[in-house]
N, C-alpha and C positions, 0 to 999 in steps of 0.2 A: 503492499499501499503505500501509495505518497503519503507525506507528510507536511503537506500543505493544505493547510483550511481552506483555501480559495478553489482550490481545482477540485469540481465537481464527482472527478471520475472517482476519488476517493467515498465519498459518498457512496456513488452506487456500490461499491465494492463493500461497506459497510452494513448495507442492506443485505446484500447476497452474501456476503464470510460470514458476520459477526450474528446479525440481527434473524435475518432468515425468512425476510418479508412477514415482519410480525404484524406491520398496519394491515395489510392481505390475509391474515389465515386466525382467525375471520377479520373481515372488514366488515367497522360499525357504521353503519347510518343514524345518523344522533338530528332531531328533529326536537326542538323546543316550542310550545305551541301553548294558547291559554282555551281555556274552557268556561264555561258558565252554568252552575246549576244553579237552577231555581226553586222554591218551596222546602230549604234545607234539605232534609234526611228522607222527603220523603217521595215518593214516585220514585224510587230507585233503579226500577224496571225499567224505567223509559230510558231515564240516564243512562245506565248502562248500557245501552243497545246504541246511545249516541257516541258514548266513548269507544264503545269497540267499531264503530262507524269510523270511529275518526284514524282509530290504530290503522287498521285495512287500509283506509286512504293515502294513508302518510308512508305506509311502505311499497305500495303499487306504485308512488310518487318517487322513490328513489328507485327502484325498478327500472320504471318505465325512462327515470333520465341518465342510467348508469346503459348506454348500447352502445357500441361501437362505429366507429366514423366512417362507415363503407356503402356501399349501393344500397345494402341488404343489409342494413344494420343487424347484429345481434345484440341480445341483453347478458348482461353478464349474470347475473343475477335473476333466481326464481324467487322464489318463498323465504322467509327467513329462516336461519337455522333457530335463532333462539330471540325471545322477547323481553328486553329489559325495560320496563312500565314504571316509569316512579313521579312523584307530585313533589314538585320544587316546594310550594309551598301554598297556603290557602288564606285568601284573606276575606272575609267577610261584609259585608256592604248592605245592610238591612236584610231581606229575605233573599239574599245573591249570594251567591260563594263563587268568588274567583278563584279558578284552579289552572296553575301553571304545570302544565304536564312535560315530562323531558321523557322521550321515547328513544331505546336505543335498541337497533337493530342489528346482529349478528346474521350478518352472510355469508355466503360462501362460494366465494366468486368459480363460474365454471372452466375460466381458461385455467386456473391456477392447479399447478400439479401438489396432490396430495405427498407425495413424496420426496419433495427438496422446493415446495417452493416455488419453483421456474414459474415465469408469466409466460403463457404459451404464445399473447397477442403483443408482449414487450416488443420495440423495433429494433434492439438489441440483438432478440430471437430470431424474429423474422426478418432483419436486415431490410427491412421498409419504411415507409412510410408510417408514421403514426397511426394506429388505427383506435388506439386505446378512447375510450370517452375523455373527454376533456378535464375534469374533475381529476381521472389520473394523474395527470400527467402534473398536479399540484402537488402529487406525495412527495416531504422528504427535498421541501427546495430550500437552500441552503439558506439563501436570506427571509424567510418567512420569520416573523415574528408571533410569540402568544397568539392565540385566538385568529389568526389569520390562516387563510389557505393555504395549508402545504406546508403548513408546523409541523414539526417532527421532534419532541422531546430530547429522544436518540439522539439526532444528528444535532439540536442542538446542545447538547451536553458536551457531543464532541468536538465540534467549532469551540466552546466555552473553556473546557479544560485542556487548549491547545492538542487533540486528537489525543489523550493521556488514555491507556487501553483497559486501563483498571476503572476507571469515569464510566467508561465506555458499556463497560460489563455489567458496574452496577447500575444503569443505567435502562440497558436492557434487564436485567433481572426485574428490576422493579415496576417496568413496562410489561412485561410477562405476568407479575402478579396481578396487577390491575386490571388488565385484559381477564385474565382468570376467574378475579374476585367479581367482572359481571356478567360474564359468561355463565359462573355457576350459582348465579339470582337471579338470572334470565327464567323464563319462562316457554316453556314448546309452541303454545298457540295461542293467537289472538285471545283467544276468550277466556284462557286462565290470566292472561293481561289485564284485561276488563275485569275480572272478578278484582285483584289485586287494588285496582283503585277504586272502586266503590269500597272494598272494605277501607282504605285509606281513608274516605270521606266520612263513611258512618262514625268511623273510631273518630274520626276529629270531630265531630259534631258532640258524640257523649262526653267527651272529654273536654271539649273546650268550647262550645256553643249548643249545650243542654237546652234553651230555648228550638232550636232549629228541628229538634226529634218530633217525630209524632204527635198528637196529643193520644195516651194509649185508650182505650174504651174500657169499664169496668168490669164489661161482656166477654165472658173466657169464647175466643173466636173456635170456629170448628176444623177441625183439618184438613176442609180444603178450602176451606174460607180464606182471603187475604192478610198476615200476617198482619198487628196490629203496629208493630215497628215501624211499618212503611216500606219496606224492604219489594213490597209488589210480588212476592212469592208466598207460594201456600204456605198455610201455618206450618202443616207438617211437615215442610223442607226447609222450613227456619226456625224460629223457637221452640216450634212444638215437638222438635227430634229429642 
């Protein structure tokens, strides 16, 4: 490897020889977006449907954006391998809950070798014009700063530490640990992800905003009646278990 931090060929070697394409296996698509829940913790069944629709739409948006630059474009991804969907914060404004969702989708690129993470459509492999999606070209830019497209903590650490091998190895270890944690905390389906969001919102209302909880009737709900907690689910499948 070269010892010049201005030589971008070093960072190609860094990705291949030391990192092993860590940012691509899996590739994480991350979208932050707001949703509004009206009526407190009531009507959760309808809200779950809304959340589920939003998760699916954003995963589809990523899939549609990552296509090859060819006459007959090919998609890099199919369905997400993992869904790590969480709530960043909730703010109550009157009868409304303003919720910021952080959606993280772990995709497995169709053109990345599972054996050695070699990219089958990388220009260095094809020896031709770069047909990768525009966004792929942003990966690992030396001049990218935090929160900019192409920012890579490993490459940034390499440049900052004057290409110190120990610092690079430590950065890779940290990055692998963080990626594995996000992956392990993820779920396999968008339905499971939506359920986690609903559970978080309900817990928030119970602990921080009890006034938003549905008023419970003194009458005991029948097993097939809607649960009095406002989940929209039958009593026997909710608090009647």
